[in-house]
Backbone bond lengths (Angstrom), bond angles and torsions (degrees), N, CA, C in turn:
res aa  C-N    CA-C-N  psi(-1)  N-CA   C-N-CA  omega(-1)  CA-C   N-CA-C  phi
1 M - - - 1.445 - - 1.521 108.29 -
2 T 1.314 114.50 135.39 1.464 120.39 176.36 1.523 108.21 -114.96
3 R 1.307 116.98 130.92 1.468 121.69 177.71 1.521 108.13 -117.71
4 T 1.336 115.79 131.94 1.461 119.40 175.13 1.519 108.56 -106.26
5 M 1.325 115.14 149.50 1.457 120.74 -177.31 1.519 109.90 -132.89
6 C 1.326 116.20 155.63 1.457 122.56 176.31 1.530 108.45 -68.08
7 T 1.320 115.89 130.36 1.464 119.20 179.54 1.526 112.76 -73.57
8 E 1.341 116.16 -16.92 1.472 120.16 179.76 1.526 112.07 -83.07
9 C 1.368 116.10 -47.77 1.471 118.66 -172.32 1.520 114.47 -121.51
10 G 1.339 117.64 -10.35 1.457 120.32 179.11 1.511 114.76 85.40
11 S 1.338 118.14 3.83 1.463 120.98 178.77 1.525 110.12 -65.60
12 P 1.344 117.19 143.10 1.462 118.95 176.21 1.523 110.01 -67.42
13 V 1.323 116.83 140.84 1.460 121.65 -178.19 1.514 111.61 -117.22
14 C 1.333 117.57 -48.65 1.460 121.08 -172.27 1.528 109.99 -146.69
15 I 1.337 115.23 145.17 1.458 121.73 174.79 1.522 107.42 -122.71
16 I 1.331 116.32 132.94 1.456 122.36 176.69 1.524 106.83 -122.69
17 E 1.323 116.85 119.55 1.451 121.45 -179.90 1.517 110.03 -86.95
18 A 1.319 117.28 139.74 1.462 122.01 -179.57 1.525 111.69 -59.88
19 A 1.339 117.67 -35.22 1.462 121.38 -179.07 1.530 112.58 -70.83
20 S 1.331 118.34 -22.47 1.472 123.09 -179.24 1.521 109.91 -136.92
21 P 1.321 118.67 67.88 1.468 120.35 -173.33 1.532 114.96 -65.46
22 D 1.325 118.16 -15.27 1.466 120.28 178.26 1.528 112.41 -86.86
23 D 1.324 117.39 -10.95 1.465 122.07 179.20 1.518 109.53 -96.37
24 R 1.328 115.39 145.21 1.464 121.34 179.07 1.524 109.52 -125.68
25 C 1.304 115.92 139.86 1.461 121.66 174.51 1.525 106.23 -110.77
26 L 1.345 116.17 104.27 1.459 120.84 -179.39 1.520 110.30 -91.67
27 Q 1.290 116.27 143.65 1.459 122.23 176.39 1.527 107.31 -80.62
28 Y 1.317 116.68 93.83 1.460 123.73 -171.55 1.524 114.41 -53.52
29 G 1.301 116.94 -39.10 1.461 120.38 -175.96 1.519 114.23 -59.48
30 L 1.311 117.10 -24.33 1.464 120.36 179.90 1.522 112.59 -69.98
31 F 1.335 117.01 -24.76 1.454 121.23 -172.96 1.523 114.05 -110.28
32 A 1.318 118.19 -10.50 1.460 122.23 -175.54 1.518 111.19 -55.53
33 G 1.310 116.17 127.37 1.452 121.80 178.33 1.513 114.16 84.87
34 E 1.316 117.93 -10.06 1.463 121.79 -177.26 1.526 112.16 -97.92
35 V 1.320 115.95 -40.45 1.468 121.51 -178.63 1.521 108.91 -138.55
36 E 1.330 116.66 160.94 1.458 120.14 175.81 1.524 108.10 -80.07
37 L 1.324 116.45 120.67 1.454 121.76 -175.92 1.519 110.82 -106.62
38 P 1.332 117.42 151.25 1.465 119.10 173.76 1.520 109.71 -67.93
39 K 1.326 116.37 157.84 1.459 120.86 179.17 1.531 109.51 -65.04
40 P 1.327 118.17 135.32 1.468 120.66 179.13 1.527 111.11 -63.69
41 E 1.327 115.80 149.20 1.457 120.78 176.47 1.518 111.65 -99.07
42 I 1.329 116.89 -23.22 1.459 120.90 179.28 1.530 108.69 -150.21
43 E 1.305 115.84 146.66 1.458 121.58 177.36 1.519 108.14 -121.67
44 F 1.325 117.13 125.01 1.451 121.96 177.92 1.529 110.18 -96.58
45 F 1.297 116.16 146.98 1.470 123.77 176.22 1.527 112.66 61.33
46 G 1.341 117.20 27.61 1.462 120.96 178.82 1.519 112.55 -58.72
47 K 1.325 116.45 -33.53 1.469 119.72 -179.65 1.529 111.89 -67.70
48 D 1.334 116.87 -17.13 1.458 121.62 179.64 1.529 112.51 -101.87
49 R 1.342 116.63 9.84 1.469 121.92 -176.88 1.536 110.29 -60.70
50 V 1.305 116.16 137.84 1.463 120.43 175.39 1.536 108.74 -75.75
51 V 1.304 117.18 156.50 1.461 121.46 -170.70 1.526 114.19 -63.06
52 W 1.327 118.50 -25.71 1.466 119.72 -176.81 1.535 112.99 -86.96
53 V 1.333 118.22 -2.55 1.472 121.58 177.36 1.524 108.25 -100.26
54 P 1.341 118.00 122.27 1.466 119.86 -177.82 1.527 112.38 -71.35
55 E 1.341 115.70 156.30 1.460 120.80 174.69 1.501 110.16 -65.76
56 M 1.325 117.17 150.73 1.459 121.53 178.76 1.525 110.66 -77.14
57 G 1.310 117.87 -23.72 1.454 121.52 -179.81 1.513 110.36 135.16
58 K 1.322 115.65 157.88 1.452 120.97 -177.23 1.522 112.94 -68.02
59 D 1.345 117.56 -26.38 1.463 119.97 -178.55 1.534 112.76 -83.80
60 V 1.320 117.35 -5.10 1.472 121.39 177.07 1.524 106.04 -104.20
61 K 1.317 115.40 103.58 1.476 120.61 -175.07 1.508 111.18 -111.92
62 E 1.301 114.90 148.15 1.461 120.30 174.10 1.519 107.48 -79.65
63 T 1.332 116.79 112.49 1.460 120.79 -177.57 1.511 112.94 -119.05
64 A 1.302 116.94 -6.09 1.467 119.11 -177.65 1.513 110.07 -120.67
């Protein structure tokens, strides 16, 4: 697994798994409101979402 981090603040930016090197897991919260992002395909830790963060949608399920 390769993890990239922001050189300014150290926040995680991207995860690349060795088993799927062409897939990227972007930390969505870093970009929200700044750029137009594609619709997420999966949401992790949705059950732990804080009340002020909206759901991603019923078709985006935590499966891993």
